[in-house]
PDB file of N, CA, C, O and CB in Angstrom:
ATOM      1  N   MET A   1     -10.290 -36.235   3.519  1.00  0.00           N
ATOM      2  CA  MET A   1      -9.700 -35.814   4.778  1.00  0.00           C
ATOM      3  C   MET A   1     -10.847 -35.512   5.750  1.00  0.00           C
ATOM      4  O   MET A   1     -11.838 -34.874   5.393  1.00  0.00           O
ATOM      5  CB  MET A   1      -8.760 -34.563   4.582  1.00  0.00           C
ATOM      6  N   ARG A   2     -10.684 -35.980   6.963  1.00  0.00           N
ATOM      7  CA  ARG A   2     -11.751 -35.786   7.952  1.00  0.00           C
ATOM      8  C   ARG A   2     -11.942 -34.309   8.309  1.00  0.00           C
ATOM      9  O   ARG A   2     -11.013 -33.503   8.252  1.00  0.00           O
ATOM     10  CB  ARG A   2     -11.444 -36.588   9.217  1.00  0.00           C
ATOM     11  N   HIS A   3     -13.164 -33.996   8.674  1.00  0.00           N
ATOM     12  CA  HIS A   3     -13.571 -32.621   8.969  1.00  0.00           C
ATOM     13  C   HIS A   3     -12.748 -32.002  10.102  1.00  0.00           C
ATOM     14  O   HIS A   3     -12.382 -30.830  10.021  1.00  0.00           O
ATOM     15  CB  HIS A   3     -15.049 -32.584   9.329  1.00  0.00           C
ATOM     16  N   THR A   4     -12.457 -32.750  11.131  1.00  0.00           N
ATOM     17  CA  THR A   4     -11.701 -32.207  12.267  1.00  0.00           C
ATOM     18  C   THR A   4     -10.294 -31.793  11.860  1.00  0.00           C
ATOM     19  O   THR A   4      -9.772 -30.798  12.362  1.00  0.00           O
ATOM     20  CB  THR A   4     -11.630 -33.234  13.396  1.00  0.00           C
ATOM     21  N   LEU A   5      -9.679 -32.542  10.959  1.00  0.00           N
ATOM     22  CA  LEU A   5      -8.342 -32.191  10.482  1.00  0.00           C
ATOM     23  C   LEU A   5      -8.413 -30.931   9.626  1.00  0.00           C
ATOM     24  O   LEU A   5      -7.546 -30.063   9.729  1.00  0.00           O
ATOM     25  CB  LEU A   5      -7.719 -33.360   9.677  1.00  0.00           C
ATOM     26  N   ARG A   6      -9.423 -30.824   8.794  1.00  0.00           N
ATOM     27  CA  ARG A   6      -9.605 -29.619   7.983  1.00  0.00           C
ATOM     28  C   ARG A   6      -9.744 -28.383   8.876  1.00  0.00           C
ATOM     29  O   ARG A   6      -9.130 -27.349   8.612  1.00  0.00           O
ATOM     30  CB  ARG A   6     -10.845 -29.763   7.074  1.00  0.00           C
ATOM     31  N   GLU A   7     -10.544 -28.497   9.919  1.00  0.00           N
ATOM     32  CA  GLU A   7     -10.724 -27.376  10.850  1.00  0.00           C
ATOM     33  C   GLU A   7      -9.406 -26.996  11.521  1.00  0.00           C
ATOM     34  O   GLU A   7      -9.090 -25.816  11.668  1.00  0.00           O
ATOM     35  CB  GLU A   7     -11.771 -27.731  11.917  1.00  0.00           C
ATOM     36  N   LYS A   8      -8.649 -28.000  11.921  1.00  0.00           N
ATOM     37  CA  LYS A   8      -7.362 -27.753  12.576  1.00  0.00           C
ATOM     38  C   LYS A   8      -6.390 -27.060  11.625  1.00  0.00           C
ATOM     39  O   LYS A   8      -5.689 -26.129  12.021  1.00  0.00           O
ATOM     40  CB  LYS A   8      -6.757 -29.072  13.083  1.00  0.00           C
ATOM     41  N   ILE A   9      -6.347 -27.506  10.386  1.00  0.00           N
ATOM     42  CA  ILE A   9      -5.456 -26.906   9.393  1.00  0.00           C
ATOM     43  C   ILE A   9      -5.805 -25.435   9.187  1.00  0.00           C
ATOM     44  O   ILE A   9      -4.915 -24.585   9.161  1.00  0.00           O
ATOM     45  CB  ILE A   9      -5.540 -27.670   8.055  1.00  0.00           C
ATOM     46  N   ILE A  10      -7.088 -25.129   9.042  1.00  0.00           N
ATOM     47  CA  ILE A  10      -7.517 -23.741   8.857  1.00  0.00           C
ATOM     48  C   ILE A  10      -7.140 -22.901  10.067  1.00  0.00           C
ATOM     49  O   ILE A  10      -6.653 -21.781   9.913  1.00  0.00           O
ATOM     50  CB  ILE A  10      -9.034 -23.669   8.612  1.00  0.00           C
ATOM     51  N   ALA A  11      -7.355 -23.422  11.264  1.00  0.00           N
ATOM     52  CA  ALA A  11      -7.025 -22.676  12.484  1.00  0.00           C
ATOM     53  C   ALA A  11      -5.528 -22.397  12.575  1.00  0.00           C
ATOM     54  O   ALA A  11      -5.127 -21.285  12.921  1.00  0.00           O
ATOM     55  CB  ALA A  11      -7.488 -23.451  13.726  1.00  0.00           C
ATOM     56  N   VAL A  12      -4.699 -23.391  12.267  1.00  0.00           N
ATOM     57  CA  VAL A  12      -3.245 -23.202  12.315  1.00  0.00           C
ATOM     58  C   VAL A  12      -2.805 -22.201  11.250  1.00  0.00           C
ATOM     59  O   VAL A  12      -1.978 -21.330  11.518  1.00  0.00           O
ATOM     60  CB  VAL A  12      -2.511 -24.552  12.118  1.00  0.00           C
ATOM     61  N   CYS A  13      -3.348 -22.321  10.061  1.00  0.00           N
ATOM     62  CA  CYS A  13      -3.008 -21.371   8.994  1.00  0.00           C
ATOM     63  C   CYS A  13      -3.385 -19.953   9.405  1.00  0.00           C
ATOM     64  O   CYS A  13      -2.593 -19.026   9.233  1.00  0.00           O
ATOM     65  CB  CYS A  13      -3.720 -21.750   7.676  1.00  0.00           C
ATOM     66  N   ASP A  14      -4.583 -19.779   9.944  1.00  0.00           N
ATOM     67  CA  ASP A  14      -5.017 -18.453  10.401  1.00  0.00           C
ATOM     68  C   ASP A  14      -4.066 -17.887  11.445  1.00  0.00           C
ATOM     69  O   ASP A  14      -3.692 -16.716  11.387  1.00  0.00           O
ATOM     70  CB  ASP A  14      -6.435 -18.523  10.975  1.00  0.00           C
ATOM     71  N   LYS A  15      -3.681 -18.718  12.390  1.00  0.00           N
ATOM     72  CA  LYS A  15      -2.778 -18.283  13.465  1.00  0.00           C
ATOM     73  C   LYS A  15      -1.413 -17.870  12.903  1.00  0.00           C
ATOM     74  O   LYS A  15      -0.868 -16.834  13.284  1.00  0.00           O
ATOM     75  CB  LYS A  15      -2.602 -19.411  14.509  1.00  0.00           C
ATOM     76  N   LYS A  16      -0.875 -18.671  12.011  1.00  0.00           N
ATOM     77  CA  LYS A  16       0.432 -18.369  11.409  1.00  0.00           C
ATOM     78  C   LYS A  16       0.370 -17.092  10.568  1.00  0.00           C
ATOM     79  O   LYS A  16       1.270 -16.254  10.644  1.00  0.00           O
ATOM     80  CB  LYS A  16       0.907 -19.550  10.537  1.00  0.00           C
ATOM     81  N   ILE A  17      -0.684 -16.944   9.773  1.00  0.00           N
ATOM     82  CA  ILE A  17      -0.845 -15.754   8.932  1.00  0.00           C
ATOM     83  C   ILE A  17      -0.976 -14.516   9.804  1.00  0.00           C
ATOM     84  O   ILE A  17      -0.365 -13.484   9.525  1.00  0.00           O
ATOM     85  CB  ILE A  17      -2.077 -15.895   8.007  1.00  0.00           C
ATOM     86  N   GLN A  18      -1.767 -14.620  10.854  1.00  0.00           N
ATOM     87  CA  GLN A  18      -1.966 -13.486  11.758  1.00  0.00           C
ATOM     88  C   GLN A  18      -0.656 -13.083  12.435  1.00  0.00           C
ATOM     89  O   GLN A  18      -0.396 -11.895  12.626  1.00  0.00           O
ATOM     90  CB  GLN A  18      -3.023 -13.828  12.818  1.00  0.00           C
ATOM     91  N   ALA A  19       0.160 -14.061  12.796  1.00  0.00           N
ATOM     92  CA  ALA A  19       1.403 -13.785  13.512  1.00  0.00           C
ATOM     93  C   ALA A  19       2.531 -13.310  12.589  1.00  0.00           C
ATOM     94  O   ALA A  19       3.335 -12.462  12.976  1.00  0.00           O
ATOM     95  CB  ALA A  19       1.846 -15.025  14.255  1.00  0.00           C
ATOM     96  N   LYS A  20       2.589 -13.858  11.365  1.00  0.00           N
ATOM     97  CA  LYS A  20       3.760 -13.600  10.518  1.00  0.00           C
ATOM     98  C   LYS A  20       3.445 -13.035   9.141  1.00  0.00           C
ATOM     99  O   LYS A  20       4.363 -12.768   8.365  1.00  0.00           O
ATOM    100  CB  LYS A  20       4.523 -14.854  10.349  1.00  0.00           C
ATOM    101  N   GLY A  21       2.176 -12.847   8.822  1.00  0.00           N
ATOM    102  CA  GLY A  21       1.815 -12.257   7.543  1.00  0.00           C
ATOM    103  C   GLY A  21       1.427 -13.268   6.478  1.00  0.00           C
ATOM    104  O   GLY A  21       1.596 -14.475   6.646  1.00  0.00           O
ATOM    105  N   GLU A  22       0.906 -12.745   5.386  1.00  0.00           N
ATOM    106  CA  GLU A  22       0.372 -13.564   4.284  1.00  0.00           C
ATOM    107  C   GLU A  22       1.402 -14.459   3.611  1.00  0.00           C
ATOM    108  O   GLU A  22       1.042 -15.475   3.016  1.00  0.00           O
ATOM    109  CB  GLU A  22      -0.236 -12.674   3.253  1.00  0.00           C
ATOM    110  N   SER A  23       2.658 -14.102   3.694  1.00  0.00           N
ATOM    111  CA  SER A  23       3.672 -14.878   2.977  1.00  0.00           C
ATOM    112  C   SER A  23       4.304 -15.991   3.815  1.00  0.00           C
ATOM    113  O   SER A  23       5.246 -16.642   3.363  1.00  0.00           O
ATOM    114  CB  SER A  23       4.751 -13.959   2.489  1.00  0.00           C
ATOM    115  N   VAL A  24       3.802 -16.214   5.016  1.00  0.00           N
ATOM    116  CA  VAL A  24       4.383 -17.234   5.890  1.00  0.00           C
ATOM    117  C   VAL A  24       4.193 -18.624   5.285  1.00  0.00           C
ATOM    118  O   VAL A  24       3.135 -18.951   4.747  1.00  0.00           O
ATOM    119  CB  VAL A  24       3.749 -17.170   7.297  1.00  0.00           C
ATOM    120  N   GLY A  25       5.244 -19.427   5.389  1.00  0.00           N
ATOM    121  CA  GLY A  25       5.190 -20.797   4.906  1.00  0.00           C
ATOM    122  C   GLY A  25       5.097 -21.780   6.059  1.00  0.00           C
ATOM    123  O   GLY A  25       5.438 -21.462   7.199  1.00  0.00           O
ATOM    124  N   LEU A  26       4.633 -22.970   5.746  1.00  0.00           N
ATOM    125  CA  LEU A  26       4.568 -24.031   6.746  1.00  0.00           C
ATOM    126  C   LEU A  26       4.603 -25.380   6.066  1.00  0.00           C
ATOM    127  O   LEU A  26       4.409 -25.484   4.855  1.00  0.00           O
ATOM    128  CB  LEU A  26       3.306 -23.900   7.609  1.00  0.00           C
ATOM    129  N   SER A  27       4.851 -26.409   6.850  1.00  0.00           N
ATOM    130  CA  SER A  27       4.783 -27.782   6.358  1.00  0.00           C
ATOM    131  C   SER A  27       3.627 -28.472   7.067  1.00  0.00           C
ATOM    132  O   SER A  27       3.048 -27.908   7.996  1.00  0.00           O
ATOM    133  CB  SER A  27       6.136 -28.550   6.594  1.00  0.00           C
ATOM    134  N   PHE A  28       3.287 -29.666   6.647  1.00  0.00           N
ATOM    135  CA  PHE A  28       2.165 -30.355   7.278  1.00  0.00           C
ATOM    136  C   PHE A  28       2.463 -30.715   8.728  1.00  0.00           C
ATOM    137  O   PHE A  28       1.547 -31.000   9.498  1.00  0.00           O
ATOM    138  CB  PHE A  28       1.816 -31.609   6.496  1.00  0.00           C
ATOM    139  N   TYR A  29       3.734 -30.704   9.102  1.00  0.00           N
ATOM    140  CA  TYR A  29       4.086 -30.964  10.496  1.00  0.00           C
ATOM    141  C   TYR A  29       3.578 -29.864  11.427  1.00  0.00           C
ATOM    142  O   TYR A  29       3.456 -30.086  12.632  1.00  0.00           O
ATOM    143  CB  TYR A  29       5.596 -31.102  10.636  1.00  0.00           C
ATOM    144  N   ALA A  30       3.282 -28.691  10.889  1.00  0.00           N
ATOM    145  CA  ALA A  30       2.797 -27.570  11.701  1.00  0.00           C
ATOM    146  C   ALA A  30       1.457 -27.878  12.357  1.00  0.00           C
ATOM    147  O   ALA A  30       1.071 -27.202  13.311  1.00  0.00           O
ATOM    148  CB  ALA A  30       2.671 -26.317  10.844  1.00  0.00           C
ATOM    149  N   PHE A  31       0.752 -28.870  11.870  1.00  0.00           N
ATOM    150  CA  PHE A  31      -0.567 -29.203  12.386  1.00  0.00           C
ATOM    151  C   PHE A  31      -0.528 -30.222  13.522  1.00  0.00           C
ATOM    152  O   PHE A  31      -1.568 -30.662  14.013  1.00  0.00           O
ATOM    153  CB  PHE A  31      -1.423 -29.725  11.276  1.00  0.00           C
ATOM    154  N   PHE A  32       0.686 -30.589  13.930  1.00  0.00           N
ATOM    155  CA  PHE A  32       0.843 -31.629  14.941  1.00  0.00           C
ATOM    156  C   PHE A  32       1.857 -31.211  15.997  1.00  0.00           C
ATOM    157  O   PHE A  32       2.732 -30.384  15.743  1.00  0.00           O
ATOM    158  CB  PHE A  32       1.270 -32.946  14.292  1.00  0.00           C
ATOM    159  N   ALA A  33       1.729 -31.791  17.177  1.00  0.00           N
ATOM    160  CA  ALA A  33       2.700 -31.566  18.251  1.00  0.00           C
ATOM    161  C   ALA A  33       4.003 -32.274  17.880  1.00  0.00           C
ATOM    162  O   ALA A  33       4.019 -33.134  16.998  1.00  0.00           O
ATOM    163  CB  ALA A  33       2.152 -32.081  19.633  1.00  0.00           C
ATOM    164  N   ASN A  34       5.066 -31.918  18.539  1.00  0.00           N
ATOM    165  CA  ASN A  34       6.353 -32.574  18.279  1.00  0.00           C
ATOM    166  C   ASN A  34       6.314 -34.062  18.587  1.00  0.00           C
ATOM    167  O   ASN A  34       7.125 -34.829  18.069  1.00  0.00           O
ATOM    168  CB  ASN A  34       7.448 -31.918  19.095  1.00  0.00           C
ATOM    169  N   LYS A  35       5.393 -34.461  19.411  1.00  0.00           N
ATOM    170  CA  LYS A  35       5.231 -35.870  19.770  1.00  0.00           C
ATOM    171  C   LYS A  35       4.244 -36.517  18.795  1.00  0.00           C
ATOM    172  O   LYS A  35       3.152 -35.989  18.583  1.00  0.00           O
ATOM    173  CB  LYS A  35       4.738 -36.023  21.251  1.00  0.00           C
ATOM    174  N   ASN A  36       4.605 -37.623  18.218  1.00  0.00           N
ATOM    175  CA  ASN A  36       3.746 -38.318  17.265  1.00  0.00           C
ATOM    176  C   ASN A  36       2.723 -39.161  18.026  1.00  0.00           C
ATOM    177  O   ASN A  36       2.869 -40.377  18.154  1.00  0.00           O
ATOM    178  CB  ASN A  36       4.587 -39.205  16.303  1.00  0.00           C
ATOM    179  N   ASP A  37       1.686 -38.490  18.527  1.00  0.00           N
ATOM    180  CA  ASP A  37       0.691 -39.183  19.341  1.00  0.00           C
ATOM    181  C   ASP A  37      -0.529 -39.653  18.542  1.00  0.00           C
ATOM    182  O   ASP A  37      -1.415 -40.308  19.090  1.00  0.00           O
ATOM    183  CB  ASP A  37       0.241 -38.280  20.456  1.00  0.00           C
ATOM    184  N   ASN A  38      -0.574 -39.317  17.245  1.00  0.00           N
ATOM    185  CA  ASN A  38      -1.683 -39.773  16.410  1.00  0.00           C
ATOM    186  C   ASN A  38      -1.160 -40.067  15.002  1.00  0.00           C
ATOM    187  O   ASN A  38      -1.382 -39.280  14.082  1.00  0.00           O
ATOM    188  CB  ASN A  38      -2.826 -38.710  16.369  1.00  0.00           C
ATOM    189  N   PRO A  39      -0.467 -41.197  14.834  1.00  0.00           N
ATOM    190  CA  PRO A  39       0.148 -41.501  13.541  1.00  0.00           C
ATOM    191  C   PRO A  39      -0.854 -41.613  12.392  1.00  0.00           C
ATOM    192  O   PRO A  39      -0.521 -41.278  11.255  1.00  0.00           O
ATOM    193  CB  PRO A  39       0.921 -42.780  13.645  1.00  0.00           C
ATOM    194  N   GLU A  40      -2.056 -42.070  12.663  1.00  0.00           N
ATOM    195  CA  GLU A  40      -3.065 -42.197  11.611  1.00  0.00           C
ATOM    196  C   GLU A  40      -3.436 -40.822  11.047  1.00  0.00           C
ATOM    197  O   GLU A  40      -3.538 -40.655   9.832  1.00  0.00           O
ATOM    198  CB  GLU A  40      -4.322 -42.908  12.153  1.00  0.00           C
ATOM    199  N   LEU A  41      -3.634 -39.857  11.915  1.00  0.00           N
ATOM    200  CA  LEU A  41      -3.972 -38.504  11.486  1.00  0.00           C
ATOM    201  C   LEU A  41      -2.797 -37.843  10.765  1.00  0.00           C
ATOM    202  O   LEU A  41      -2.983 -37.143   9.769  1.00  0.00           O
ATOM    203  CB  LEU A  41      -4.397 -37.656  12.688  1.00  0.00           C
ATOM    204  N   LEU A  42      -1.596 -38.071  11.273  1.00  0.00           N
ATOM    205  CA  LEU A  42      -0.396 -37.546  10.627  1.00  0.00           C
ATOM    206  C   LEU A  42      -0.269 -38.095   9.213  1.00  0.00           C
ATOM    207  O   LEU A  42       0.038 -37.345   8.286  1.00  0.00           O
ATOM    208  CB  LEU A  42       0.858 -37.892  11.448  1.00  0.00           C
ATOM    209  N   MET A  43      -0.499 -39.379   9.036  1.00  0.00           N
ATOM    210  CA  MET A  43      -0.414 -39.989   7.711  1.00  0.00           C
ATOM    211  C   MET A  43      -1.513 -39.469   6.786  1.00  0.00           C
ATOM    212  O   MET A  43      -1.301 -39.333   5.581  1.00  0.00           O
ATOM    213  CB  MET A  43      -0.502 -41.511   7.823  1.00  0.00           C
ATOM    214  N   GLU A  44      -2.666 -39.183   7.339  1.00  0.00           N
ATOM    215  CA  GLU A  44      -3.758 -38.618   6.537  1.00  0.00           C
ATOM    216  C   GLU A  44      -3.339 -37.255   5.976  1.00  0.00           C
ATOM    217  O   GLU A  44      -3.541 -36.974   4.794  1.00  0.00           O
ATOM    218  CB  GLU A  44      -5.057 -38.481   7.390  1.00  0.00           C
ATOM    219  N   ALA A  45      -2.759 -36.419   6.830  1.00  0.00           N
ATOM    220  CA  ALA A  45      -2.291 -35.103   6.394  1.00  0.00           C
ATOM    221  C   ALA A  45      -1.136 -35.245   5.402  1.00  0.00           C
ATOM    222  O   ALA A  45      -1.095 -34.541   4.393  1.00  0.00           O
ATOM    223  CB  ALA A  45      -1.854 -34.256   7.607  1.00  0.00           C
ATOM    224  N   ALA A  46      -0.203 -36.146   5.683  1.00  0.00           N
ATOM    225  CA  ALA A  46       0.943 -36.350   4.799  1.00  0.00           C
ATOM    226  C   ALA A  46       0.499 -36.854   3.431  1.00  0.00           C
ATOM    227  O   ALA A  46       1.028 -36.414   2.411  1.00  0.00           O
ATOM    228  CB  ALA A  46       1.931 -37.336   5.426  1.00  0.00           C
ATOM    229  N   THR A  47      -0.445 -37.752   3.395  1.00  0.00           N
ATOM    230  CA  THR A  47      -0.958 -38.282   2.132  1.00  0.00           C
ATOM    231  C   THR A  47      -1.604 -37.176   1.315  1.00  0.00           C
ATOM    232  O   THR A  47      -1.365 -37.069   0.112  1.00  0.00           O
ATOM    233  CB  THR A  47      -1.966 -39.414   2.386  1.00  0.00           C
ATOM    234  N   TRP A  48      -2.424 -36.349   1.964  1.00  0.00           N
ATOM    235  CA  TRP A  48      -3.066 -35.232   1.281  1.00  0.00           C
ATOM    236  C   TRP A  48      -2.018 -34.276   0.721  1.00  0.00           C
ATOM    237  O   TRP A  48      -2.117 -33.833  -0.424  1.00  0.00           O
ATOM    238  CB  TRP A  48      -4.012 -34.487   2.235  1.00  0.00           C
ATOM    239  N   TRP A  49      -1.023 -33.965   1.532  1.00  0.00           N
ATOM    240  CA  TRP A  49       0.004 -32.973   1.182  1.00  0.00           C
ATOM    241  C   TRP A  49       0.955 -33.492   0.095  1.00  0.00           C
ATOM    242  O   TRP A  49       1.197 -32.817  -0.905  1.00  0.00           O
ATOM    243  CB  TRP A  49       0.808 -32.586   2.431  1.00  0.00           C
ATOM    244  N   ILE A  50       1.487 -34.697   0.308  1.00  0.00           N
ATOM    245  CA  ILE A  50       2.553 -35.222  -0.544  1.00  0.00           C
ATOM    246  C   ILE A  50       2.017 -36.014  -1.732  1.00  0.00           C
ATOM    247  O   ILE A  50       2.362 -35.736  -2.880  1.00  0.00           O
ATOM    248  CB  ILE A  50       3.479 -36.095   0.269  1.00  0.00           C
ATOM    249  N   LYS A  51       1.188 -36.983  -1.452  1.00  0.00           N
ATOM    250  CA  LYS A  51       0.758 -37.894  -2.514  1.00  0.00           C
ATOM    251  C   LYS A  51      -0.364 -37.299  -3.372  1.00  0.00           C
ATOM    252  O   LYS A  51      -0.296 -37.334  -4.600  1.00  0.00           O
ATOM    253  CB  LYS A  51       0.296 -39.212  -1.908  1.00  0.00           C
ATOM    254  N   THR A  52      -1.387 -36.757  -2.723  1.00  0.00           N
ATOM    255  CA  THR A  52      -2.536 -36.259  -3.461  1.00  0.00           C
ATOM    256  C   THR A  52      -2.224 -34.981  -4.230  1.00  0.00           C
ATOM    257  O   THR A  52      -2.571 -34.862  -5.405  1.00  0.00           O
ATOM    258  CB  THR A  52      -3.684 -36.019  -2.518  1.00  0.00           C
ATOM    259  N   HIS A  53      -1.566 -34.018  -3.566  1.00  0.00           N
ATOM    260  CA  HIS A  53      -1.354 -32.711  -4.187  1.00  0.00           C
ATOM    261  C   HIS A  53       0.095 -32.423  -4.570  1.00  0.00           C
ATOM    262  O   HIS A  53       0.375 -31.388  -5.174  1.00  0.00           O
ATOM    263  CB  HIS A  53      -1.830 -31.649  -3.265  1.00  0.00           C
ATOM    264  N   GLN A  54       1.006 -33.309  -4.233  1.00  0.00           N
ATOM    265  CA  GLN A  54       2.420 -33.187  -4.582  1.00  0.00           C
ATOM    266  C   GLN A  54       2.975 -31.793  -4.260  1.00  0.00           C
ATOM    267  O   GLN A  54       3.635 -31.157  -5.082  1.00  0.00           O
ATOM    268  CB  GLN A  54       2.617 -33.494  -6.064  1.00  0.00           C
ATOM    269  N   LEU A  55       2.682 -31.347  -3.042  1.00  0.00           N
ATOM    270  CA  LEU A  55       3.142 -30.036  -2.587  1.00  0.00           C
ATOM    271  C   LEU A  55       4.593 -30.111  -2.135  1.00  0.00           C
ATOM    272  O   LEU A  55       5.082 -31.175  -1.754  1.00  0.00           O
ATOM    273  CB  LEU A  55       2.254 -29.514  -1.446  1.00  0.00           C
ATOM    274  N   ASP A  56       5.273 -28.972  -2.180  1.00  0.00           N
ATOM    275  CA  ASP A  56       6.635 -28.875  -1.662  1.00  0.00           C
ATOM    276  C   ASP A  56       6.600 -29.017  -0.143  1.00  0.00           C
ATOM    277  O   ASP A  56       5.539 -28.952   0.477  1.00  0.00           O
ATOM    278  CB  ASP A  56       7.298 -27.527  -2.078  1.00  0.00           C
ATOM    279  N   HIS A  57       7.780 -29.211   0.444  1.00  0.00           N
ATOM    280  CA  HIS A  57       7.850 -29.370   1.897  1.00  0.00           C
ATOM    281  C   HIS A  57       7.250 -28.154   2.600  1.00  0.00           C
ATOM    282  O   HIS A  57       6.480 -28.305   3.549  1.00  0.00           O
ATOM    283  CB  HIS A  57       9.308 -29.582   2.348  1.00  0.00           C
ATOM    284  N   PHE A  58       7.596 -26.957   2.145  1.00  0.00           N
ATOM    285  CA  PHE A  58       7.026 -25.734   2.707  1.00  0.00           C
ATOM    286  C   PHE A  58       6.154 -25.068   1.647  1.00  0.00           C
ATOM    287  O   PHE A  58       6.563 -24.905   0.498  1.00  0.00           O
ATOM    288  CB  PHE A  58       8.148 -24.762   3.200  1.00  0.00           C
ATOM    289  N   GLU A  59       4.961 -24.693   2.051  1.00  0.00           N
ATOM    290  CA  GLU A  59       4.015 -23.973   1.198  1.00  0.00           C
ATOM    291  C   GLU A  59       3.468 -22.788   1.977  1.00  0.00           C
ATOM    292  O   GLU A  59       3.527 -22.765   3.206  1.00  0.00           O
ATOM    293  CB  GLU A  59       2.859 -24.907   0.716  1.00  0.00           C
ATOM    294  N   LYS A  60       2.942 -21.819   1.270  1.00  0.00           N
ATOM    295  CA  LYS A  60       2.347 -20.660   1.934  1.00  0.00           C
ATOM    296  C   LYS A  60       1.080 -21.102   2.668  1.00  0.00           C
ATOM    297  O   LYS A  60       0.261 -21.847   2.130  1.00  0.00           O
ATOM    298  CB  LYS A  60       2.026 -19.527   0.905  1.00  0.00           C
ATOM    299  N   ALA A  61       0.942 -20.634   3.890  1.00  0.00           N
ATOM    300  CA  ALA A  61      -0.230 -20.968   4.697  1.00  0.00           C
ATOM    301  C   ALA A  61      -1.511 -20.529   3.996  1.00  0.00           C
ATOM    302  O   ALA A  61      -2.526 -21.221   4.064  1.00  0.00           O
ATOM    303  CB  ALA A  61      -0.134 -20.315   6.082  1.00  0.00           C
ATOM    304  N   SER A  62      -1.465 -19.377   3.323  1.00  0.00           N
ATOM    305  CA  SER A  62      -2.656 -18.879   2.625  1.00  0.00           C
ATOM    306  C   SER A  62      -3.073 -19.829   1.500  1.00  0.00           C
ATOM    307  O   SER A  62      -4.267 -19.997   1.251  1.00  0.00           O
ATOM    308  CB  SER A  62      -2.395 -17.472   2.057  1.00  0.00           C
ATOM    309  N   LYS A  63      -2.114 -20.447   0.821  1.00  0.00           N
ATOM    310  CA  LYS A  63      -2.417 -21.406  -0.243  1.00  0.00           C
ATOM    311  C   LYS A  63      -3.077 -22.653   0.337  1.00  0.00           C
ATOM    312  O   LYS A  63      -4.079 -23.138  -0.187  1.00  0.00           O
ATOM    313  CB  LYS A  63      -1.137 -21.787  -1.013  1.00  0.00           C
ATOM    314  N   ILE A  64      -2.501 -23.167   1.425  1.00  0.00           N
ATOM    315  CA  ILE A  64      -3.055 -24.370   2.055  1.00  0.00           C
ATOM    316  C   ILE A  64      -4.464 -24.108   2.561  1.00  0.00           C
ATOM    317  O   ILE A  64      -5.362 -24.929   2.372  1.00  0.00           O
ATOM    318  CB  ILE A  64      -2.156 -24.840   3.212  1.00  0.00           C
ATOM    319  N   LYS A  65      -4.654 -22.966   3.204  1.00  0.00           N
ATOM    320  CA  LYS A  65      -5.982 -22.606   3.715  1.00  0.00           C
ATOM    321  C   LYS A  65      -6.997 -22.547   2.566  1.00  0.00           C
ATOM    322  O   LYS A  65      -8.103 -23.074   2.685  1.00  0.00           O
ATOM    323  CB  LYS A  65      -5.928 -21.241   4.459  1.00  0.00           C
ATOM    324  N   SER A  66      -6.620 -21.908   1.461  1.00  0.00           N
ATOM    325  CA  SER A  66      -7.508 -21.802   0.304  1.00  0.00           C
ATOM    326  C   SER A  66      -7.866 -23.186  -0.254  1.00  0.00           C
ATOM    327  O   SER A  66      -9.016 -23.440  -0.613  1.00  0.00           O
ATOM    328  CB  SER A  66      -6.850 -20.946  -0.790  1.00  0.00           C
ATOM    329  N   MET A  67      -6.888 -24.056  -0.320  1.00  0.00           N
ATOM    330  CA  MET A  67      -7.126 -25.406  -0.830  1.00  0.00           C
ATOM    331  C   MET A  67      -8.105 -26.156   0.072  1.00  0.00           C
ATOM    332  O   MET A  67      -9.028 -26.809  -0.415  1.00  0.00           O
ATOM    333  CB  MET A  67      -5.799 -26.183  -0.940  1.00  0.00           C
ATOM    334  N   ILE A  68      -7.906 -26.063   1.359  1.00  0.00           N
ATOM    335  CA  ILE A  68      -8.786 -26.747   2.307  1.00  0.00           C
ATOM    336  C   ILE A  68     -10.201 -26.185   2.227  1.00  0.00           C
ATOM    337  O   ILE A  68     -11.176 -26.937   2.212  1.00  0.00           O
ATOM    338  CB  ILE A  68      -8.242 -26.618   3.742  1.00  0.00           C
ATOM    339  N   GLU A  69     -10.306 -24.869   2.176  1.00  0.00           N
ATOM    340  CA  GLU A  69     -11.633 -24.239   2.103  1.00  0.00           C
ATOM    341  C   GLU A  69     -12.352 -24.592   0.794  1.00  0.00           C
ATOM    342  O   GLU A  69     -13.581 -24.640   0.754  1.00  0.00           O
ATOM    343  CB  GLU A  69     -11.503 -22.710   2.233  1.00  0.00           C
ATOM    344  N   ALA A  70     -11.589 -24.837  -0.269  1.00  0.00           N
ATOM    345  CA  ALA A  70     -12.165 -25.219  -1.547  1.00  0.00           C
ATOM    346  C   ALA A  70     -12.553 -26.706  -1.611  1.00  0.00           C
ATOM    347  O   ALA A  70     -13.154 -27.166  -2.582  1.00  0.00           O
ATOM    348  CB  ALA A  70     -11.189 -24.901  -2.651  1.00  0.00           C
ATOM    349  N   GLY A  71     -12.194 -27.435  -0.556  1.00  0.00           N
ATOM    350  CA  GLY A  71     -12.543 -28.850  -0.496  1.00  0.00           C
ATOM    351  C   GLY A  71     -11.587 -29.761  -1.232  1.00  0.00           C
ATOM    352  O   GLY A  71     -11.923 -30.905  -1.537  1.00  0.00           O
ATOM    353  N   LEU A  72     -10.402 -29.264  -1.519  1.00  0.00           N
ATOM    354  CA  LEU A  72      -9.410 -30.093  -2.223  1.00  0.00           C
ATOM    355  C   LEU A  72      -8.737 -31.059  -1.287  1.00  0.00           C
ATOM    356  O   LEU A  72      -7.876 -31.831  -1.710  1.00  0.00           O
ATOM    357  CB  LEU A  72      -8.362 -29.223  -2.896  1.00  0.00           C
TER     358      LEU A  72
END
């Protein structure tokens, strides 16, 4: 996964955790605008989330952040 996407995921997770607490959940769609203006990047995130790690639709933001920081 490209570095810019990793940074964006961490920033979104931090924002969600700060606003709603450690138990807040999110899906990979949280990292994108409602408009699909970058399908390649969306597919990169979806592949990481669904195919590579077989995550549920909603996961805890803290878990996703930890995975990204660990380089998974």
